[in-house]
N, C-alpha and C positions, 0 to 999 in steps of 0.2 A: 555372513559373508564375511571376508575380509578385505582389509585394507593394506599397500604394499604402496611405497614408492618408487617411483621411474628411476631407473637404475643406467637408461639409453638417452637418446638424442629421439627416440620415435616417440614419442607421444602424439596428441591431441592436437594439430598448431592451424592459425587461423580463423580462430572461432570468431565468429559475428552474426550479429540478429537485429530483428525490426520489430515493434511490435505495435501493430498503426491495424485499425477498423476492426478489435475485435480478435486478431489473429498475430501469434509470434511464430516467429521461426530463425530460427538458427540453419548455420553453414560452419561448415569445418573440415579441414585437410585429415585424410585418412591415412594412418599408416599402410604400409605395404600389406603388414600379415593382418590386417586386424579385421572381424571380423562381426563385429557388436559390439557398442558400447552402452554402460548403463547414466544416464538421464536424472541428473539431480536439480532439483528447484526447491527455491527458500524464499518465499514470498513477504514480504512486510507490504500490508496494505488490508483493503475494504473490500470484502467479498459480496457481489450479485448476484450471485448461483449457487449451484451444490456442486455440480462437475468439476472436475479436472482433480489433481491432488494436489496437495501442502497448502492448503486453505486456511485460514483463519477471520472472523468477524473479529476480531481483535489487531490494537493495530501493533503487537509484535510478533514479533519475526515468528512466523509458522514453520512446524517441522518439517523438516525438508524429509521426501520419499523417494523412493529410487523407480528410475520404469527402464527397462529394457528394450533395444533398438538396435538395428540388424542394420549391417552396410548394402542387403538386399533391400529392406524397407527404406533406407535411406535413397538408393539409386532410383524407389518406383516411386517417390514423392517428388520428382524433379532434382534432385542432391540439393534433400533439404530435412529438418523435423520441423513439421506445423502444429501446434496444436491451439485450439480456443481457449480465449482469456476472456473469462468472465470477472475480474473483479478489475481493481482499482490501485495502483500502488506501486513499488520495487520489486522485481525480480531479479533474485544472483538465479540461473544456470550452469553448473560444472560439469562437464561431458567428461566421463570415467571411463579408461580404456578399461576390459575387463576380458579373466581367460582365467580357466578353470585348474586348480592344484590340486591332488587326493582328494577328488570330488566335494573342493569347496569352492564357490566365486568368491572372484579375487577382482578388486575392483583397484585401479593404480591410481595415485593421488600425483599431480606434477608439483613439482616448487617452484615452478616458474609461473604458474598462475594463467597458460597459456590455455585451460581448457575451461577457463571461467569465465562468463562477462556478464553484468548485470543492466540489468531496463527495464525501462519503465513504460508502466500501461496506463497512463495519464493519470489525472485526478477526476477528484468526484467533486462535483459541486454542493454546496453549501449555502441556498440563499437566504438572508434572514430580511427582515423589518420591525421597527422601532415605532410605539404608537405612545402619544402622551394624552393624558389627557387632567386638565386641572382647572379649577377656578383663578379666575384675575386677584383677587383678594385673599385666598386659598397659601396655605403654607406648605404644605402638601399634593407630591402630583401623584397620576397613576398610570406606569408603564404598562406597555404589553406588546411581549415580544412575538414574531412568529418564526418560524426556523420550517423551508422547506429543504428536505436532501433529497437526493438521490438515490442514498445508501442509506443502510441503515449504519447510526452513530453512534461509538458509544461515550457514553454520559463525562469521559475521561479528556473527549479530548477540545472540547469546549466551556469557557468560562465565560462570567460577564463581568464587568468593568466599570464600577460609579465615579463620579468622579466631578466635583463640587465646580461650577465657576464655567465649564462646557465637556465636549468629548473628550474623553482619553484618547492621546496615540499612542498608545502601547498598552498591553495589559502589566505594565508596571507603574501604569501612568497614575493611579490609582485605586480604589478597592478592588480586591477580588473576591468575586463570588463562584464557588460552584456549583453545577446542576445537578438535581438530583436522581435524574433517571438520564437515559440512555432518551434517543431518538428515531425515530422508525422512521421510514425512507415518506417522503413525501409529506406531508400542510403537518406541522406541531405547532398546536396554541401554549405557550406556557400560561403558570399561573400570576396572573398579577402582579407587580411589583408596586409598591408604596416606597418614595423617595422626595428629600425636600424639591421644595417650586425649584431651586437653582443649582439641583443637584442634575446629571447627566448619565445617561447609560449606551454602553456597547458591546457586541459582542468579538471574542479574538478566542485563538488557539492558546490551548495550557501550557502547550510548544511548539511554536513556529516551527524549529530547525525540525521537526521530528512530523507532525502531522503535515506541515506549509509542500512538503511533496506527497503526501495522499491524497489533499482535500483543498476546493478553492472556494475562499468565503469572499460570499458576496453582497454588500450592503443592495436593498434593494432601493 
């Protein structure tokens, strides 16, 4: 499969998209003579199923794959392309014009970017609770953390932060500790943590800018 740059203004235009209720729908304007396109999807997400293409259960961008879609299919589907979305996070779609040249499939890149759109499939919720147990005169206390996740979560997504005198307000407001294992979908009861009597623990994303777009962290 080959790529070439768009040499005219007859590319894909008016690309719009919507992700809602587990479905993603794309619409665009076809050049007059175009009969088919290839749709590329790149995801940065947490997967909840095995169907679809270009998926990963890691927070990094998944490898792109291509799907052929004809104008006849587009018309038959009420002037749209629709697929089921079974993951959370960002998705980038690119619609390439395509043609055959000397037996090779050629995909047309558009420098104007009008054939590319980024959508969000929503955020997976991560609920967590923290319970403390100690004695009135003791110098140490036991902290127990439970995490309830809608989807499997890689261990790199979360950390806990210990601070003396009160709860940390962000991940840099205390001592950061990583987790040793990934979180399964559902209930995760973590090993107990021993801390000082005046120390407090709270969970944070290790990278709020990245993971905050895919997950919602909620203290119960």
